[in-house]
C-alpha positions in Angstrom: -72.0 -33.6 -142.8 -69.3 -31.2 -141.6 -65.8 -32.8 -141.8 -62.8 -31.5 -139.9 -59.7 -31.4 -142.1 -57.1 -32.5 -139.6 -54.3 -32.2 -142.1 -54.7 -28.4 -141.9 -53.8 -28.5 -138.2 -50.9 -31.0 -138.3 -48.2 -28.3 -138.6 -49.7 -26.5 -135.6 -49.9 -29.6 -133.6 -46.3 -30.5 -134.4 -45.1 -27.0 -133.5 -46.9 -27.2 -130.1 -45.5 -30.7 -129.4 -41.9 -29.5 -130.3 -42.3 -26.5 -128.1 -43.6 -28.6 -125.2 -40.7 -31.0 -125.6 -38.2 -28.2 -125.7 -39.8 -26.6 -122.6 -39.6 -30.0 -120.7 -36.0 -30.5 -121.7 -35.2 -26.9 -120.6 -37.0 -27.4 -117.3 -35.0 -30.6 -116.7 -31.7 -28.9 -117.6 -32.4 -26.1 -115.1 -33.5 -28.4 -112.3 -31.2 -28.1 -109.3 -28.5 -30.7 -109.0 -28.2 -32.4 -105.6 -24.9 -33.6 -104.2 -25.8 -36.0 -101.4 -23.2 -37.0 -98.7 -23.5 -39.3 -95.7 -21.8 -37.0 -93.2 -22.7 -33.9 -91.2 -21.6 -30.4 -92.3 -18.1 -29.3 -91.5 -15.8 -32.2 -92.4 -13.4 -32.7 -95.3 -16.0 -34.5 -97.5 -18.6 -31.8 -96.8 -16.1 -29.0 -97.6 -15.0 -30.7 -100.8 -18.6 -31.3 -101.9 -19.4 -27.6 -101.4 -16.4 -26.6 -103.4 -17.5 -29.1 -106.1 -21.0 -27.6 -106.0 -19.7 -24.1 -106.7 -17.6 -25.4 -109.7 -20.4 -27.6 -111.1 -22.8 -24.7 -111.1 -20.5 -23.0 -113.7 -19.9 -26.3 -115.6 -23.5 -27.3 -115.9 -25.3 -24.0 -115.9 -27.6 -25.3 -113.1 -27.9 -24.5 -109.4 -26.2 -27.2 -107.3 -26.9 -27.8 -103.6 -25.3 -30.1 -101.0 -27.6 -32.3 -98.9 -26.2 -33.8 -95.7 -27.8 -37.2 -94.9 -25.7 -38.6 -92.1 -26.5 -41.9 -90.4 -26.2 -45.7 -90.8 -22.6 -45.5 -91.9 -23.5 -43.4 -94.9 -26.2 -45.8 -96.0 -29.0 -43.3 -95.6 -27.3 -41.1 -98.2 -26.8 -44.0 -100.5 -30.4 -45.1 -100.4 -31.5 -41.5 -100.9 -29.6 -41.5 -104.2 -30.6 -45.0 -105.2 -34.3 -44.0 -105.0 -33.9 -40.7 -106.9 -34.8 -40.1 -110.5 -32.2 -41.4 -113.0 -31.7 -38.0 -114.7 -28.3 -37.0 -113.5 -29.6 -34.4 -111.1 -28.8 -36.4 -107.9 -25.1 -37.3 -107.3 -23.8 -39.4 -104.4 -20.3 -38.6 -103.2 -19.1 -41.5 -101.1 -16.1 -42.9 -99.3 -14.9 -46.4 -100.2 -16.4 -48.6 -97.5 -20.1 -48.8 -98.7 -18.8 -50.2 -102.0 -15.7 -52.1 -101.0 -16.2 -53.4 -97.4 -19.9 -53.2 -96.6 -20.7 -56.0 -99.0 -18.2 -58.2 -97.1 -19.1 -57.2 -93.5 -22.9 -56.9 -93.6 -25.1 -59.9 -93.7 -27.8 -57.8 -95.4 -27.7 -54.4 -97.2 -30.6 -52.3 -98.5 -28.7 -51.8 -101.7 -26.7 -53.7 -104.3 -23.2 -52.1 -104.4 -22.7 -53.3 -108.0 -26.1 -52.7 -109.5 -28.0 -49.8 -107.8 -25.5 -47.0 -108.5 -23.2 -46.2 -111.4 -19.6 -45.1 -110.8 -19.1 -41.7 -112.4 -15.6 -40.5 -111.3 -12.9 -41.0 -108.7 -12.4 -37.6 -107.1 -9.8 -37.7 -104.4 -7.6 -39.9 -102.3 -7.7 -39.6 -98.5 -4.4 -40.7 -97.1 -4.5 -42.1 -93.6 -1.7 -41.8 -91.0 -0.4 -43.4 -87.9 0.4 -40.8 -85.3 1.5 -40.5 -81.7 2.2 -37.9 -79.1 5.2 -35.7 -79.8 6.9 -36.8 -76.6 6.5 -40.6 -77.3 9.7 -42.6 -77.0 9.3 -43.8 -80.6 9.4 -41.8 -83.8 8.9 -44.5 -86.4 6.9 -47.6 -86.8 10.0 -49.8 -86.4 10.6 -48.1 -83.1 7.0 -48.4 -82.0 6.9 -52.1 -82.8 10.1 -52.7 -80.9 8.7 -50.7 -78.0 5.4 -52.6 -77.9 7.2 -55.9 -77.7 8.6 -54.7 -74.4 5.3 -53.3 -73.3 2.9 -56.2 -73.8 0.1 -54.3 -72.0 0.2 -51.3 -74.4 -1.1 -52.9 -77.6 -4.1 -50.5 -78.2 -4.3 -48.8 -81.6 -6.9 -46.1 -81.9 -9.3 -45.6 -84.9 -12.7 -44.0 -85.3 -14.5 -47.2 -86.3 -14.2 -50.9 -86.6 -14.8 -52.8 -89.8 -12.8 -50.4 -92.0 -9.6 -50.7 -93.9 -7.5 -49.6 -91.0 -9.0 -52.3 -88.8 -8.3 -55.0 -91.4 -4.9 -53.5 -92.2 -4.0 -53.9 -88.5 -5.0 -57.5 -88.6 -2.6 -57.9 -91.5 0.1 -56.3 -89.6 -0.5 -58.7 -86.7 -0.1 -61.6 -89.1 3.2 -60.2 -90.4 4.6 -59.2 -87.1 3.4 -61.9 -84.8 1.9 -59.2 -82.4 -1.6 -58.9 -81.2 -2.3 -55.2 -81.6 -5.9 -54.4 -80.6 -8.0 -51.9 -82.5 -9.8 -49.5 -80.1 -12.8 -47.7 -81.6 -13.4 -44.0 -80.8 -16.5 -42.0 -81.5 -14.4 -39.4 -83.2 -10.8 -38.3 -84.0 -10.7 -35.5 -81.3 -11.2 -38.0 -78.4 -8.6 -40.3 -79.9 -6.1 -37.6 -80.4 -6.7 -36.3 -76.9 -5.9 -39.7 -75.5 -2.7 -39.8 -77.6 -1.6 -36.4 -76.3 -2.4 -37.5 -72.7 -0.3 -40.6 -72.9 -3.4 -42.9 -72.6 -3.1 -44.3 -76.2 0.2 -45.3 -77.7 -0.8 -44.6 -81.3 -3.9 -43.7 -83.4 -4.7 -43.9 -87.1 -7.0 -41.5 -89.0 -7.0 -39.0 -91.8 -4.3 -36.4 -92.3 -6.9 -33.7 -91.9 -7.8 -34.8 -88.4 -4.3 -34.3 -87.0 -2.6 -31.8 -89.2 -3.3 -28.8 -86.8 -1.9 -30.7 -83.8 1.2 -31.7 -85.8 1.8 -28.0 -86.7 1.3 -27.2 -83.0 4.0 -29.7 -82.0 1.6 -32.0 -80.0 1.4 -34.9 -82.4 4.0 -36.5 -84.8 3.4 -38.9 -87.7 4.8 -42.4 -87.9 3.7 -43.4 -91.4 1.1 -43.2 -94.1 -1.0 -45.9 -95.7 -0.7 -46.9 -99.3 2.0 -48.1 -101.6 3.6 -44.6 -102.2 4.3 -41.6 -100.0 1.5 -39.0 -100.0 2.0 -35.8 -101.9 0.7 -34.1 -98.8 3.4 -35.6 -96.6 6.4 -36.4 -98.8 8.8 -36.7 -95.8 6.6 -39.3 -94.0 7.4 -42.9 -95.0 4.7 -45.4 -95.9 3.8 -47.8 -93.1 5.3 -50.6 -95.3 8.5 -48.6 -95.7 8.6 -48.2 -92.0 8.4 -51.9 -91.2 4.6 -52.2 -90.8 3.2 -54.1 -93.8 -0.5 -54.7 -94.2 -1.8 -51.2 -94.9 -1.0 -51.0 -98.7 -4.7 -51.0 -99.6 -5.9 -49.0 -96.6 -6.0 -45.5 -98.0 -9.4 -44.1 -98.5 -11.0 -42.2 -101.4 -14.0 -40.2 -102.4 -15.9 -40.8 -105.6 -19.1 -39.8 -107.4 -22.1 -42.1 -108.3 -25.5 -41.7 -109.8 -28.6 -43.9 -109.7 -28.7 -47.0 -112.0 -30.5 -46.3 -115.2 -29.0 -42.8 -115.7 -28.5 -42.3 -119.5 -24.9 -42.9 -120.6 -24.7 -39.5 -122.2 -25.7 -37.8 -118.9 -23.2 -39.9 -117.0 -20.4 -39.1 -119.4 -21.2 -35.3 -119.2 -21.0 -35.5 -115.4 -17.8 -37.5 -115.6 -16.0 -35.0 -117.8 -17.2 -32.1 -115.8 -16.1 -33.6 -112.5 -12.7 -34.6 -113.8 -12.1 -31.1 -115.2 -12.9 -29.6 -111.9 -10.8 -31.8 -109.6 -7.8 -31.5 -112.0 -8.0 -27.7 -112.0 -4.9 -26.4 -110.1 -6.9 -23.9 -108.1 -9.4 -26.6 -107.0 -6.6 -29.1 -106.3 -4.8 -26.6 -104.0 -8.1 -25.9 -102.2 -8.8 -29.5 -101.3 -5.2 -30.2 -100.5 -5.8 -27.9 -97.5 -8.5 -30.4 -96.4 -6.0 -33.2 -96.4 -7.2 -34.6 -99.7 -5.2 -35.5 -102.9 -7.2 -34.8 -106.1 -7.3 -37.6 -108.7 -9.9 -37.2 -111.4 -10.3 -40.7 -112.8 -13.1 -41.9 -115.1 -16.0 -44.1 -113.9 -14.5 -47.3 -115.6 -11.3 -47.0 -113.5 -13.4 -46.4 -110.4 -15.4 -49.5 -111.0 -12.2 -51.6 -111.6 -10.7 -50.2 -108.4 -13.8 -51.2 -106.4 -13.6 -54.7 -107.7 -9.9 -55.0 -107.1 -10.0 -53.7 -103.5 -13.0 -55.9 -102.6 -11.1 -58.9 -103.9 -8.0 -57.9 -101.9 -10.0 -57.5 -98.6 -12.3 -60.5 -99.0 -10.0 -63.2 -97.6 -8.9 -60.9 -94.8 -12.4 -60.1 -93.7 -13.4 -63.8 -93.9 -10.5 -64.8 -91.8 -11.3 -62.2 -89.2 -14.8 -63.4 -88.7 -15.9 -59.7 -88.3 -19.5 -58.8 -88.9 -21.0 -55.4 -88.8 -24.0 -54.7 -86.6 -27.2 -54.3 -88.6 
């Protein structure tokens, strides 16, 4: 009977298998990388993400695209990444609330903030400011708080959403000051700033980027920035705490990168190093500073620790407020 000598073909089979494996790895390496964000095109996060995409293309040797998935308070974007392959080719760039505050304010989420995504790198801080019309009778938070005590009907403080760090920071300020300042939610910063300029709203709080052009035009002035230190973007503007308005020390925002759980550690570390190199590059730093962002470039372990610490800070404040986000 004819017998096939398989040993003769073993080297050929091995060569074919190795070639196939190499081809598969090459195809994966050259697959496009997706940066997914939960906002529409045109804002600070979108512009930063597109700048990152350009730089990552050179770092990784792959094409990089930005996908805008707005809606549900960025949760659509988060779930898109959660359900993606764990191969490092899908990156979420997110603000802080989905990881810090949403687990505290939503009764039910479609994701686990601690298990479904892996922190890769902290990319930028987003300092927030209190501002008012340039012709307001107060030019500091101390003066504003003294003024509002004499104007008990003028306690509205504008912000673009409830349930965020500015909202809870304001509740902290009320506790410290004995006032009852009321957060007023706007659909966007332009409407809020228009009411400030028109004298309808005493003060508003939002990102530096939202109001910087109006400040340069002499229509708006800053009263203070969130955080524990003055912002590098506004070194002459005191922190709100410095200016007699404690409660906003942990209210500054940030943007950070995440990948789906299960992404190999080597892949995550490669992305971490690439992203940190990019955001710490002086040219890139200068570019995003124009967007009102302060580049950071911290590793994933520091990002994970920050999320835990900030959630712990806000938990008693949220619980005391009784606030619940609408599902």
